[in-house]
C-alpha positions in Angstrom: 0.0 0.0 0.0 1.5 3.3 -1.0 1.1 6.4 1.1 1.2 9.8 -0.7 1.9 13.0 1.1 -0.9 15.5 1.0 1.5 18.3 1.8 1.8 20.9 -1.0 5.2 21.0 -2.7 5.4 24.7 -2.0 5.6 24.1 1.8 8.9 22.2 2.0 12.1 23.2 3.7 14.3 22.8 0.6 14.4 24.4 -2.8 11.4 23.5 -5.0 12.3 21.5 -8.1 10.7 21.1 -11.4 10.0 17.5 -10.5 8.1 18.6 -7.4 5.8 20.6 -9.6 5.4 17.8 -12.1 7.2 19.8 -14.8 10.1 17.4 -15.3 11.0 13.8 -15.6 12.3 12.0 -12.5 15.9 12.4 -13.7 15.6 16.2 -14.1 15.9 18.3 -11.0 16.2 22.0 -11.8 15.6 24.1 -8.6 12.9 26.7 -8.7 13.5 29.1 -5.8 10.5 30.8 -4.3 11.3 34.0 -2.5 9.5 34.9 0.8 6.2 36.8 0.7 8.0 39.7 2.4 10.2 40.1 -0.7 7.9 39.2 -3.6 4.1 39.6 -3.3 2.3 36.2 -3.5 -0.7 35.6 -5.7 -3.1 36.5 -2.8 -1.4 39.9 -2.2 -3.3 43.1 -2.0 -1.2 46.1 -2.9 -1.7 49.4 -1.1 -0.5 53.0 -1.5 -1.5 55.2 1.3 -0.9 58.9 0.6 -2.0 62.2 2.0 -1.1 65.9 2.4 -1.5 68.1 5.5 -0.8 71.7 6.4 2.4 72.1 8.3 1.9 72.0 12.0 3.1 74.9 14.2 6.7 74.9 15.5 7.0 72.4 18.3 4.0 70.4 17.2 3.6 67.1 15.4 0.8 65.7 13.2 0.0 62.4 11.5 0.2 62.6 7.7 -1.0 59.0 7.2 -2.6 56.5 9.6 -4.1 53.1 8.8 -4.9 49.8 10.4 -3.7 46.5 8.9 -6.8 44.3 8.1 -7.5 41.3 10.4 -5.9 38.0 9.3 -3.5 39.8 7.0 0.2 40.5 7.3 2.1 42.9 5.1 5.1 44.9 4.2 5.9 48.5 3.5 8.6 48.8 0.8 8.1 52.4 -0.3 8.1 55.6 1.8 7.6 59.1 0.5 8.0 62.1 2.9 8.6 65.6 1.7 7.2 69.0 1.3 4.6 69.9 -1.3 6.4 70.4 -4.7 9.6 68.6 -3.6 11.7 70.9 -1.4 9.3 73.8 -2.0 9.2 75.3 1.6 11.1 78.5 2.3 13.4 78.3 5.4 13.6 74.5 5.2 16.7 72.7 4.0 16.3 69.0 3.4 18.4 67.1 6.0 18.6 70.0 8.4 16.5 68.4 11.2 14.0 71.3 11.2 11.4 68.7 10.1 11.6 65.2 11.5 9.5 62.3 10.2 8.8 58.9 11.9 7.1 55.7 10.8 5.3 54.2 13.8 3.7 50.8 14.5 1.2 50.9 17.4 2.8 54.2 18.6 6.4 53.0 18.5 8.8 53.8 15.7 10.1 51.0 13.4 13.8 50.4 13.8 15.7 53.2 12.0 12.5 55.1 11.3 12.4 57.3 14.4 14.6 60.2 13.2 14.1 60.8 9.5 15.6 64.2 8.7 15.7 64.1 4.9 13.2 63.0 2.2 13.4 59.3 1.6 11.4 59.6 -1.6 9.0 61.9 -3.3 5.3 61.1 -3.4 5.3 62.2 -7.1 7.7 59.3 -7.8 5.9 56.7 -5.7 8.3 57.1 -2.8 11.7 55.7 -2.2 12.4 52.0 -2.2 13.6 50.8 1.2 16.5 48.4 1.5 14.5 46.1 3.7 10.7 45.9 4.3 8.9 47.2 7.3 6.8 44.2 8.4 3.2 44.5 9.4 0.9 42.3 11.5 -2.9 42.0 11.6 -4.5 44.9 13.4 -1.3 47.0 13.7 -1.9 50.8 13.5 0.7 52.3 11.1 1.3 56.1 11.2 3.6 58.5 9.3 4.2 61.4 11.6 6.0 64.7 11.1 7.5 66.9 13.9 8.0 70.6 13.1 11.1 71.5 15.1 11.9 75.0 13.6 10.1 75.9 10.4 7.6 78.8 10.8 4.2 77.5 9.6 2.6 79.6 6.9 0.1 77.2 5.2 2.8 75.0 3.5 1.9 71.4 2.6 3.7 68.3 3.8 3.0 65.1 1.9 3.5 61.4 2.7 3.2 58.0 1.1 3.5 54.4 2.4 3.3 51.6 -0.2 3.5 47.9 -0.1 1.2 44.9 0.1 -0.9 42.8 2.5 -1.0 39.0 2.2 -2.7 36.2 4.2 -1.2 35.9 7.7 -1.1 32.1 7.2 1.7 32.7 4.6 4.1 34.3 7.1 7.5 32.8 6.9 8.2 30.6 10.0 11.2 32.8 11.0 9.2 36.0 10.9 9.5 38.0 14.2 
């Protein structure tokens, strides 16, 4: 009596081969590497691009530019961040990188690692934001916020813009090593 595994060939702890997928003869084993869902969106992914503009807060104040909640039973990643002034660097008395405006990307009120003291534009909203070198990982029901702190720029009706882009995917597809 033969016993066949009911496990999908996509859920193994080794490289998937053409033979696993039924695409090759038994003597052929060409690996097909599947990258994690945090790197490449899976078929069930739902892309998102959150963007908004606000009027600059007064000196010494902060304000959320974007805030959203990750849907239940979904995980996700942010790969793109845009944070700048309206029309690029179009605010008088503000020099990109000066620290007069500071942005943060928060998860449930705490900044992501290395996203607590953003002093320069990472990317422009007009260009779909800047691509991060590693994704910001999201969990179901997380509240994600892009905040700006006005340290020293006199507010006079100027616009600040923000963008957070990435995708949601089913939480059941989280890699086992995901923290």
